[in-house]
C-alpha positions in Angstrom: -26.8 188.3 29.6 -30.1 187.8 27.7 -33.5 189.4 28.2 -36.2 189.3 25.4 -35.8 186.5 22.8 -38.8 186.2 20.6 -40.4 186.0 17.1 -41.0 189.8 16.8 -43.3 189.3 13.8 -45.8 187.5 16.1 -45.3 189.8 19.1 -47.9 192.2 20.4 -45.2 194.8 20.4 -42.8 194.2 17.5 -40.8 197.3 18.3 -39.7 195.9 21.7 -35.9 195.8 21.9 -35.6 192.0 21.6 -33.3 189.4 20.0 -35.0 187.4 17.3 -34.9 183.6 17.4 -32.6 183.5 14.4 -30.3 186.0 16.0 -30.2 183.9 19.2 -29.4 180.7 17.3 -26.7 182.5 15.4 -25.1 183.6 18.7 -25.3 180.0 20.1 -23.6 178.7 16.9 -20.8 181.3 17.4 -20.4 180.4 21.1 -20.4 176.7 20.3 -17.6 177.2 17.8 -15.4 179.3 20.0 -16.3 178.5 23.7 -17.3 175.6 26.0 -20.7 175.9 27.7 -20.6 175.3 31.4 -23.2 175.0 34.2 -23.8 177.0 37.4 -22.6 174.0 39.4 -19.3 173.9 37.4 -18.8 177.6 38.0 -19.5 177.3 41.7 -17.0 174.4 41.9 -14.3 176.4 40.2 -14.8 179.5 42.3 -15.1 177.7 45.7 -13.0 174.6 45.2 -10.5 175.5 42.5 -11.9 172.9 40.0 -10.7 173.3 36.5 -13.0 174.7 33.8 -12.7 173.8 30.1 -11.0 176.3 27.8 -13.0 179.4 27.0 -15.9 178.6 29.4 -19.2 180.5 28.9 -22.4 180.5 31.0 -25.7 181.8 29.6 -27.9 183.9 31.8 -31.5 185.1 31.2 -33.1 187.8 33.3 -36.6 188.8 34.2 -38.7 185.5 33.8 -40.1 186.3 30.4 -42.4 183.7 28.8 -39.9 183.9 25.9 -37.6 181.9 28.0 -40.0 179.0 28.3 -41.5 178.8 24.8 -38.4 179.9 22.8 -35.1 179.7 24.8 -35.6 176.5 26.9 -36.5 174.1 24.0 -33.4 175.3 22.0 -31.1 175.0 25.0 -32.5 171.5 25.9 -32.1 170.3 22.3 -28.4 171.5 22.3 -27.6 170.2 25.8 -26.9 173.6 27.2 -27.8 174.8 30.7 -29.3 178.3 31.0 -29.4 180.2 34.3 -32.7 181.9 34.6 -33.5 184.8 37.0 -37.2 185.6 37.3 -38.6 188.3 39.7 -41.2 186.8 42.0 -43.9 189.5 42.2 -45.2 189.5 38.6 -45.4 185.7 38.5 -47.1 185.5 41.9 -49.6 188.4 41.4 -50.1 189.1 37.7 -48.5 192.6 37.7 -46.1 194.1 35.2 -42.9 195.4 36.7 -42.3 199.1 36.1 -39.1 198.3 34.2 -41.2 196.3 31.6 -43.9 198.9 31.5 -41.2 201.3 30.5 -39.9 198.9 27.8 -43.5 198.6 26.5 -43.9 202.4 26.5 -40.6 202.8 24.6 -41.8 200.2 22.1 -45.0 202.1 21.4 -43.5 205.6 21.1 -43.7 207.3 17.7 -40.7 209.6 18.3 -38.2 210.1 21.1 -39.2 213.8 21.2 -42.9 213.0 21.7 -42.2 210.6 24.5 -40.0 213.2 26.3 -42.7 215.8 25.8 -45.3 213.4 27.4 -42.9 212.8 30.3 -42.5 216.5 30.8 -46.3 216.9 31.0 -46.5 214.2 33.7 -43.7 215.8 35.7 -45.4 219.2 35.5 -48.7 217.6 36.7 -47.2 216.0 39.7 -44.5 218.7 40.5 -46.6 220.7 43.0 -47.9 217.5 44.8 -44.5 216.0 45.4 -42.2 219.1 45.2 -40.4 217.7 42.2 -37.6 219.5 40.3 -38.6 221.0 37.0 -38.6 218.8 33.9 -35.8 220.8 32.5 -33.7 220.3 35.6 -34.2 216.5 35.4 -33.4 216.5 31.6 -30.2 218.5 32.1 -29.1 216.1 34.9 -30.0 212.8 33.2 -29.9 213.2 29.4 -26.6 211.9 28.0 -25.7 209.4 25.3 -25.7 205.9 26.6 -24.0 202.7 25.6 -27.0 201.6 23.5 -29.5 204.4 23.7 -29.7 208.1 22.6 -29.8 210.8 25.3 -33.6 211.1 25.2 -34.1 207.5 26.0 -31.4 207.5 28.7 -33.3 210.4 30.3 -36.6 208.5 30.3 -35.0 205.3 31.6 -33.0 206.9 34.4 -35.9 209.1 35.5 -38.5 206.4 35.6 -36.3 203.5 36.8 -34.9 205.1 39.9 -34.4 208.9 40.0 -37.9 210.0 40.8 -39.1 209.2 44.3 -41.1 206.0 44.4 -44.7 207.3 44.6 -44.5 209.9 41.8 -42.4 207.4 39.8 -45.2 204.8 40.0 -47.8 207.4 39.0 -45.9 208.7 36.0 -45.1 205.2 34.8 -48.8 204.2 35.2 -50.0 207.3 33.4 -47.7 206.7 30.5 -48.6 203.0 30.4 -52.3 203.9 30.2 -51.6 206.4 27.5 -49.3 204.2 25.3 -50.3 200.6 26.0 -53.6 199.2 24.7 -54.1 196.2 27.1 -54.7 196.0 30.8 -51.9 195.2 33.2 -53.1 191.7 34.2 -53.5 190.6 30.5 -50.0 191.8 29.7 -48.5 190.2 32.8 -50.0 186.8 31.8 -48.6 187.2 28.3 -45.2 188.5 29.5 -44.0 186.2 32.2 -43.6 182.5 32.9 -45.7 180.6 35.4 -44.4 178.7 38.5 -45.2 175.4 36.8 -43.2 176.4 33.7 -40.3 177.3 35.9 -40.6 173.9 37.7 -40.5 172.1 34.3 -37.3 173.9 33.4 -35.7 173.3 36.8 -36.6 169.6 36.6 -35.0 169.4 33.2 -31.6 170.8 34.1 -32.0 174.5 33.9 -30.9 176.7 36.8 -33.4 179.0 38.5 -32.0 181.8 40.6 -33.1 185.0 42.3 -33.9 188.3 40.7 -35.5 189.6 43.9 -39.3 190.1 44.3 -39.9 193.5 42.7 -36.9 194.2 40.6 -35.8 197.2 42.7 -32.3 198.7 42.8 -31.0 196.9 45.9 -28.5 199.7 46.6 -31.4 202.2 47.0 -33.4 200.3 49.5 -33.5 200.5 53.3 -32.0 197.5 55.1 -35.5 196.3 56.0 -36.8 196.6 52.4 -33.7 194.8 51.1 -34.2 192.0 53.6 -37.8 191.7 52.5 -36.8 191.5 48.8 -34.3 188.7 49.5 -36.6 186.7 51.8 -39.5 186.9 49.5 -37.4 185.8 46.5 -36.0 182.9 48.6 -39.5 181.8 49.5 -40.3 181.9 45.8 -37.2 179.8 44.9 -38.0 177.3 47.6 -41.4 176.8 45.9 -39.8 176.4 42.5 -36.6 174.4 43.3 -37.7 172.6 46.5 -34.5 174.0 48.1 -32.5 177.2 48.5 -29.2 175.4 48.8 -26.5 177.0 46.6 -28.8 179.7 45.5 -27.7 182.5 43.3 -28.6 186.2 42.8 -28.8 188.4 39.7 -28.9 192.0 40.7 -31.8 194.0 39.1 -30.3 196.8 37.0 -26.9 195.6 38.3 -27.5 197.6 41.5 -25.9 196.5 44.7 -23.6 197.9 47.4 -21.7 196.7 50.5 -24.9 196.2 52.5 -26.3 194.0 49.7 -23.1 191.9 49.7 -23.2 191.5 53.5 -26.9 190.4 53.4 -26.2 187.9 50.6 -23.3 186.4 52.7 -25.7 186.2 55.7 -28.3 184.4 53.6 -25.6 182.0 52.2 -25.9 183.1 48.6 -23.3 181.4 46.4 -23.1 183.6 43.3 -24.0 187.2 42.4 -24.2 188.4 38.8 -23.8 192.0 37.9 -24.1 194.0 34.7 -20.5 195.0 34.5 -19.7 194.4 30.8 -16.5 192.4 30.8 -15.3 188.8 31.1 -15.2 187.2 34.5 -11.9 186.1 36.0 -12.3 183.2 38.4 -9.1 183.9 40.2 -9.7 187.6 41.0 -13.5 188.3 40.8 -15.6 187.8 43.9 -18.2 185.1 43.5 -20.8 187.7 44.5 -19.7 190.3 41.9 -19.4 188.4 38.6 -19.5 190.6 35.5 -21.5 189.6 32.4 -21.2 190.5 28.7 -24.4 191.7 27.1 -25.9 189.9 24.1 -25.1 193.1 22.2 -21.4 192.5 22.9 -21.5 189.3 20.8 -21.5 189.1 17.0 -24.8 189.9 15.4 -26.4 187.9 12.7 
């Protein structure tokens, strides 16, 4: 599971939590020596028809539709004859917005200290607390701040609070206030720098890459009403139809890894073939459901 892959020295935000190009190539070299790269079609065939896979098969997935994937990742994969499975969210590509999750990443990249960021979040919470009847900042911090797999407790608090714990409207307001405070470009400019275009996605699809769904707005699917979840799926399918020319054998990558039984029922109703989670382990084609496939993170692989 990959996200940002870029030349950080030439990035507008060099502190973004990204994999460098050399680190990416190092991991590809490691995987090529130890594993056999497979395609989405080969994985589907193995899961649904019992077709044999090569020894130690590995599939590369890339989330969020970053421009990195077109300018950096795609040429490297094409040169090496490797298929990548790419999962862009539709809304930022269609309408030049920046997803809240990426606003948060940019805010994190621009922070001077973890403490200062937490203090600024507290200030925002105190400002909106009367309007939305929110808990106190201290209550949120006590509930959410704990050491994470990759992040200290202060950053886990910020991510959890701003990704899904706050109700939608105050969450959007707090994220936008922090974005305006920390980020020195407007949202449309950053969106156009951050994400691929439809034409770039079509080029990749026409040259052997797989383009799947990452919903429209990158919401936690397990927090949505049935109506909103249907809207997210249908909007992303319309987007995929425009890119791929078909939605046959389409695949889903769950934003944040969030899904529930209702999500799975909807995906079966809409004939989704594969669903990729963020559960950090190797997949087992004999026991794992095709709609609940785990993925290792790039941080789980050897680092250069």
